[in-house]
C-alpha positions as a Markdown table, in Angstrom:
| # | Residue | x | y | z |
|---|---|---|---|---|
| 1 | Met | 67.9 | 9.8 | -78.9 |
| 2 | Asn | 64.4 | 11.3 | -78.1 |
| 3 | Asp | 64.6 | 15.0 | -76.9 |
| 4 | Leu | 61.3 | 16.1 | -75.5 |
| 5 | Lys | 60.7 | 19.4 | -73.9 |
| 6 | Phe | 57.4 | 20.2 | -72.1 |
| 7 | Tyr | 55.7 | 23.6 | -71.4 |
| 8 | Thr | 52.4 | 24.9 | -70.0 |
| 9 | Ala | 50.4 | 28.0 | -69.7 |
| 10 | Asn | 46.9 | 29.0 | -68.6 |
| 11 | Ile | 44.6 | 31.6 | -70.1 |
| 12 | Glu | 40.9 | 32.2 | -69.5 |
| 13 | Gly | 39.9 | 28.9 | -68.0 |
| 14 | Leu | 42.0 | 26.9 | -70.3 |
| 15 | Thr | 45.4 | 24.8 | -69.8 |
| 16 | Leu | 47.6 | 24.8 | -72.9 |
| 17 | Asp | 50.5 | 22.2 | -72.8 |
| 18 | Cys | 53.2 | 22.2 | -75.5 |
| 19 | Val | 55.5 | 19.3 | -76.3 |
| 20 | Val | 58.4 | 20.0 | -78.6 |
| 21 | Gly | 59.9 | 16.7 | -79.8 |
| 22 | Arg | 63.2 | 16.4 | -81.7 |
| 23 | Asp | 64.4 | 13.2 | -83.3 |
| 24 | Val | 61.7 | 11.0 | -81.8 |
| 25 | Ala | 61.2 | 7.5 | -82.8 |
| 26 | His | 58.9 | 5.9 | -80.3 |
| 27 | Arg | 55.9 | 3.6 | -80.4 |
| 28 | Phe | 52.8 | 4.8 | -78.7 |
| 29 | Pro | 50.1 | 2.5 | -77.6 |
| 30 | Leu | 46.6 | 3.1 | -78.3 |
| 31 | His | 45.2 | 5.9 | -76.1 |
| 32 | Ser | 43.0 | 8.9 | -76.1 |
| 33 | His | 43.0 | 12.3 | -74.5 |
| 34 | Arg | 40.2 | 14.4 | -72.9 |
| 35 | Ser | 41.9 | 17.4 | -74.5 |
| 36 | Leu | 42.2 | 18.6 | -78.0 |
| 37 | Cys | 45.6 | 17.9 | -79.5 |
| 38 | Ile | 46.9 | 20.0 | -82.4 |
| 39 | Gly | 50.4 | 19.0 | -83.8 |
| 40 | Leu | 53.0 | 19.9 | -86.4 |
| 41 | Val | 55.5 | 17.6 | -88.0 |
| 42 | Thr | 58.4 | 20.0 | -88.5 |
| 43 | Glu | 60.9 | 17.2 | -89.8 |
| 44 | Gly | 60.6 | 13.6 | -91.1 |
| 45 | Val | 57.3 | 11.6 | -91.1 |
| 46 | Arg | 55.0 | 10.4 | -88.5 |
| 47 | Asn | 52.8 | 7.3 | -89.3 |
| 48 | Met | 49.7 | 7.3 | -87.0 |
| 49 | Lys | 46.5 | 5.4 | -86.7 |
| 50 | Val | 43.6 | 7.6 | -85.7 |
| 51 | Gly | 40.5 | 5.8 | -85.2 |
| 52 | Asn | 40.3 | 3.3 | -88.1 |
| 53 | Thr | 42.3 | 5.5 | -90.4 |
| 54 | Phe | 46.2 | 5.3 | -91.0 |
| 55 | Leu | 47.8 | 8.7 | -91.5 |
| 56 | Asn | 51.2 | 9.4 | -93.2 |
| 57 | Ile | 52.0 | 12.8 | -91.7 |
| 58 | Ser | 54.8 | 14.4 | -93.5 |
| 59 | Glu | 57.0 | 17.5 | -92.9 |
| 60 | Asn | 54.8 | 20.6 | -92.5 |
| 61 | Asp | 51.5 | 18.6 | -92.2 |
| 62 | Val | 49.2 | 19.4 | -89.2 |
| 63 | Phe | 47.6 | 16.6 | -87.4 |
| 64 | Ile | 44.6 | 17.0 | -85.0 |
| 65 | Ile | 43.4 | 14.6 | -82.5 |
| 66 | Asn | 40.0 | 15.4 | -81.2 |
| 67 | Pro | 38.9 | 14.7 | -77.6 |
| 68 | Asn | 38.3 | 11.1 | -76.8 |
| 69 | Gln | 39.5 | 10.0 | -80.1 |
| 70 | Pro | 41.6 | 6.7 | -80.0 |
| 71 | His | 45.1 | 7.0 | -81.7 |
| 72 | Ala | 48.3 | 5.2 | -81.8 |
| 73 | Ile | 51.7 | 4.8 | -83.4 |
| 74 | Glu | 51.6 | 1.0 | -83.4 |
| 75 | Glu | 55.1 | 0.3 | -85.0 |
| 76 | Ala | 58.3 | 2.0 | -84.3 |
| 77 | Thr | 58.3 | 5.1 | -86.5 |
| 78 | Ala | 61.3 | 6.8 | -88.3 |
| 79 | Ser | 62.8 | 9.6 | -86.3 |
| 80 | His | 60.9 | 12.9 | -86.8 |
| 81 | Ser | 60.4 | 16.2 | -84.9 |
| 82 | Tyr | 57.2 | 17.9 | -84.1 |
| 83 | Ile | 55.3 | 20.3 | -82.0 |
| 84 | Ala | 52.1 | 19.3 | -80.3 |
| 85 | Ile | 49.6 | 21.6 | -78.4 |
| 86 | Thr | 47.1 | 20.0 | -76.1 |
| 87 | Val | 44.1 | 22.3 | -74.8 |
| 88 | Asn | 42.3 | 21.2 | -71.6 |
| 89 | Gly | 39.1 | 23.0 | -70.5 |
| 90 | Leu | 37.3 | 23.7 | -73.8 |
| 91 | Thr | 33.6 | 23.6 | -73.4 |
| 92 | Asn | 32.9 | 23.6 | -77.3 |
| 93 | Asn | 32.2 | 20.1 | -78.3 |
| 94 | Val | 33.9 | 20.3 | -81.7 |
| 95 | Ala | 35.7 | 17.8 | -84.0 |
| 96 | Phe | 38.1 | 18.6 | -86.8 |
| 97 | Gln | 39.6 | 17.0 | -89.8 |
| 98 | Asn | 42.6 | 14.8 | -88.6 |
| 99 | Leu | 44.9 | 16.0 | -91.4 |
| 100 | Val | 45.4 | 19.6 | -92.4 |
| 101 | Arg | 47.8 | 21.2 | -95.0 |
| 102 | Ser | 47.8 | 25.0 | -94.6 |
| 103 | Glu | 50.5 | 27.5 | -94.4 |
| 104 | Thr | 48.0 | 29.7 | -92.2 |
| 105 | Val | 47.7 | 26.9 | -89.6 |
| 106 | Ile | 51.2 | 26.2 | -89.5 |
| 107 | Ala | 52.1 | 29.9 | -88.7 |
| 108 | Leu | 49.4 | 30.0 | -86.1 |
| 109 | Ile | 50.6 | 26.8 | -84.4 |
| 110 | Lys | 54.1 | 28.2 | -84.3 |
| 111 | Ser | 52.9 | 31.5 | -82.9 |
| 112 | Val | 50.9 | 29.7 | -80.2 |
| 113 | Ser | 53.5 | 27.3 | -79.1 |
| 114 | Glu | 56.1 | 30.1 | -79.0 |
| 115 | Ala | 53.7 | 32.2 | -76.9 |
| 116 | Ile | 53.3 | 29.1 | -74.5 |
| 117 | Ile | 57.0 | 28.6 | -74.3 |
| 118 | Gln | 57.9 | 32.2 | -73.7 |
| 119 | Lys | 54.7 | 32.8 | -71.6 |
| 120 | Asn | 53.7 | 35.9 | -73.7 |
| 121 | Asp | 50.9 | 38.0 | -72.8 |
| 122 | Asn | 49.5 | 37.7 | -76.4 |
| 123 | Leu | 49.0 | 33.9 | -75.9 |
| 124 | Ala | 45.0 | 34.3 | -75.6 |
| 125 | Val | 44.9 | 36.4 | -78.7 |
| 126 | Gln | 47.1 | 33.7 | -80.7 |
| 127 | Trp | 45.0 | 30.9 | -79.4 |
| 128 | Thr | 41.8 | 32.5 | -80.4 |
| 129 | Met | 43.0 | 33.1 | -83.9 |
| 130 | Leu | 44.0 | 29.4 | -84.3 |
| 131 | Phe | 40.8 | 28.1 | -82.9 |
| 132 | Asn | 38.5 | 30.3 | -84.8 |
| 133 | His | 40.4 | 29.5 | -88.1 |
| 134 | Leu | 40.1 | 25.8 | -87.4 |
| 135 | Lys | 36.3 | 26.2 | -86.6 |
| 136 | Thr | 35.8 | 28.3 | -89.8 |
| 137 | Asn | 37.7 | 26.0 | -92.2 |
| 138 | Tyr | 38.2 | 22.5 | -90.7 |
| 139 | Leu | 35.3 | 21.7 | -88.5 |
| 140 | Ile | 33.6 | 18.4 | -89.4 |
| 141 | Ala | 31.1 | 17.7 | -86.7 |
| 142 | Asp | 30.1 | 17.9 | -83.1 |
| 143 | Ser | 32.8 | 16.2 | -80.9 |
| 144 | Ala | 32.2 | 12.4 | -80.5 |
| 145 | Val | 32.4 | 12.5 | -76.7 |
| 146 | Pro | 30.8 | 9.2 | -75.8 |
| 147 | Ser | 27.4 | 9.9 | -74.3 |
| 148 | Asp | 26.2 | 6.3 | -74.1 |
| 149 | Leu | 24.7 | 5.4 | -70.7 |
| 150 | Leu | 27.2 | 2.4 | -70.5 |
| 151 | Phe | 30.2 | 4.8 | -70.8 |
| 152 | Gln | 28.6 | 7.2 | -68.1 |
| 153 | Lys | 28.2 | 4.3 | -65.7 |
| 154 | Val | 31.7 | 3.1 | -66.2 |
| 155 | Glu | 33.2 | 6.6 | -66.0 |
| 156 | Lys | 31.5 | 7.1 | -62.8 |
| 157 | Tyr | 32.5 | 3.9 | -61.3 |
| 158 | Ile | 36.3 | 4.6 | -62.3 |
| 159 | Met | 36.0 | 8.1 | -60.6 |
| 160 | Asp | 34.8 | 6.6 | -57.6 |
| 161 | Asn | 37.4 | 3.7 | -57.3 |
| 162 | Tyr | 40.2 | 4.7 | -59.4 |
| 163 | Ser | 42.7 | 4.6 | -56.5 |
| 164 | Asn | 41.8 | 0.9 | -55.8 |
| 165 | Gln | 42.8 | -2.1 | -58.0 |
| 166 | Val | 39.8 | -2.0 | -60.3 |
| 167 | Ala | 39.1 | -5.1 | -62.4 |
| 168 | Val | 37.2 | -5.2 | -65.8 |
| 169 | Gly | 34.9 | -7.7 | -64.1 |
| 170 | Glu | 34.0 | -5.0 | -61.5 |
| 171 | Met | 33.3 | -2.5 | -64.2 |
| 172 | Ala | 31.1 | -4.9 | -66.0 |
| 173 | Lys | 29.1 | -5.4 | -62.7 |
| 174 | Ala | 28.8 | -1.6 | -62.5 |
| 175 | Ala | 27.3 | -1.6 | -65.9 |
| 176 | Cys | 24.9 | -4.5 | -65.0 |
| 177 | Met | 26.3 | -6.6 | -67.9 |
| 178 | Ser | 28.2 | -9.8 | -68.4 |
| 179 | Lys | 32.1 | -9.3 | -68.7 |
| 180 | Phe | 31.9 | -10.6 | -72.5 |
| 181 | His | 29.1 | -8.4 | -73.5 |
| 182 | Phe | 30.4 | -5.3 | -71.5 |
| 183 | Cys | 33.8 | -5.6 | -73.2 |
| 184 | Arg | 32.3 | -6.0 | -76.7 |
| 185 | Gln | 29.9 | -3.0 | -76.1 |
| 186 | Phe | 32.6 | -0.8 | -74.5 |
| 187 | Arg | 35.0 | -1.3 | -77.4 |
| 188 | Gln | 32.2 | -0.4 | -79.9 |
| 189 | Thr | 31.4 | 2.8 | -77.9 |
| 190 | Val | 34.8 | 4.1 | -76.8 |
| 191 | Gly | 37.1 | 2.7 | -79.5 |
| 192 | Met | 39.3 | 0.7 | -77.2 |
| 193 | Ser | 39.0 | -2.0 | -74.5 |
| 194 | Pro | 38.0 | -1.3 | -70.9 |
| 195 | His | 41.4 | -2.3 | -69.7 |
| 196 | Ile | 43.2 | 0.2 | -72.0 |
| 197 | Tyr | 40.7 | 2.8 | -71.2 |
| 198 | Leu | 41.4 | 2.2 | -67.5 |
| 199 | Ile | 45.1 | 2.6 | -68.0 |
| 200 | Asn | 44.5 | 5.7 | -69.8 |
| 201 | Trp | 42.5 | 7.2 | -66.9 |
| 202 | Arg | 45.2 | 6.4 | -64.4 |
| 203 | Leu | 47.8 | 8.0 | -66.6 |
| 204 | Arg | 45.8 | 11.1 | -66.9 |
| 205 | His | 45.5 | 11.3 | -63.2 |
| 206 | Ala | 49.2 | 10.6 | -62.7 |
| 207 | Asn | 50.1 | 13.4 | -65.1 |
| 208 | Lys | 48.1 | 15.8 | -63.1 |
| 209 | Cys | 49.8 | 14.7 | -59.8 |
| 210 | Leu | 53.2 | 14.9 | -61.4 |
| 211 | Lys | 52.5 | 18.5 | -62.9 |
| 212 | Asn | 51.7 | 19.5 | -59.4 |
| 213 | Asn | 55.1 | 18.2 | -58.3 |
| 214 | Met | 53.8 | 15.1 | -56.3 |
| 215 | Pro | 56.7 | 12.5 | -55.9 |
| 216 | Val | 56.6 | 9.6 | -58.4 |
| 217 | Phe | 55.7 | 7.0 | -55.6 |
| 218 | Asp | 52.9 | 9.1 | -54.3 |
| 219 | Ala | 51.5 | 9.9 | -57.8 |
| 220 | Ala | 51.6 | 6.1 | -58.5 |
| 221 | Ile | 49.6 | 5.2 | -55.5 |
| 222 | Asp | 47.2 | 8.1 | -55.9 |
| 223 | Ala | 46.6 | 7.0 | -59.5 |
| 224 | Gly | 45.9 | 3.4 | -58.6 |
| 225 | Phe | 49.2 | 1.8 | -60.0 |
| 226 | Tyr | 50.7 | -1.2 | -58.0 |
| 227 | Asp | 53.7 | 0.9 | -57.2 |
| 228 | Ser | 56.2 | 3.4 | -58.7 |
| 229 | Ser | 57.7 | 0.7 | -61.0 |
| 230 | His | 54.6 | 0.0 | -62.5 |
| 231 | Leu | 53.8 | 3.7 | -63.2 |
| 232 | Ile | 57.4 | 4.3 | -64.6 |
| 233 | Lys | 57.1 | 1.3 | -67.1 |
| 234 | Thr | 53.7 | 2.4 | -68.2 |
| 235 | Phe | 54.4 | 6.2 | -68.2 |
| 236 | Arg | 57.5 | 5.5 | -70.5 |
| 237 | Ser | 55.6 | 3.5 | -72.8 |
| 238 | Tyr | 53.0 | 6.2 | -73.4 |
| 239 | Met | 55.0 | 9.3 | -72.9 |
| 240 | Ala | 58.5 | 8.4 | -74.0 |
| 241 | Val | 60.0 | 10.0 | -70.8 |
| 242 | Ser | 60.3 | 8.9 | -67.3 |
| 243 | Pro | 57.7 | 10.3 | -64.6 |
| 244 | Asp | 60.4 | 12.0 | -62.8 |
| 245 | Asp | 61.6 | 13.8 | -65.9 |
| 246 | Tyr | 58.1 | 14.9 | -66.8 |
| 247 | Arg | 57.5 | 16.1 | -63.2 |
| 248 | Lys | 60.8 | 18.1 | -63.3 |
| 249 | Ala | 59.7 | 19.8 | -66.5 |
| 250 | Phe | 56.9 | 21.6 | -64.7 |
| 251 | Arg | 58.8 | 22.9 | -61.7 |
């Protein structure tokens, strides 16, 4: 049975969330994060698709998901355990190698996760050490944050209308394109369909609401889901826990 624990801490304008998963065997649909995600498989193997690359992440392998990088576990994976740290608020547009094998990085991830869990005063120092080490040794390019005008138009349209029942056809109109050409161009730019991106956007907003202890029904409506049942089903699919259990973890 999945055992997931969630922790969060704030330092110097950053929010660091930590997930500790034990015996997790769950399919995660295609999605992306605004945040940088740094993870460590502590037991077993995780098979993940990142962009167009399939990664076989074994015990003591470090995986890094860059901001806005599509990724998924498309088939049920074997039971495994992991630590994952997501960092929100970074102003550095950086991208790292997706797979890292380094005893130094492993030690730093463990120290950062422990500092988040324990809310230690040395978290800022530990995080700085990890981030600087990654930049020095595993930096590959500037972050591939979409800057395409199409993406900017769609992003603004979603921000203005997310609480309504936005349709892909309406997103295409906002981009001044036919639905067919819009979907094709959007997938090429962002790496996923507009429909999946919109689901991701709503989930990110629902996550924020739940972390602020908003009731599940209110979070569902505020994020533009049809009702709480719609949010619960979608949330479980992507997060492997119920929205209410996620909300309780941050009380």
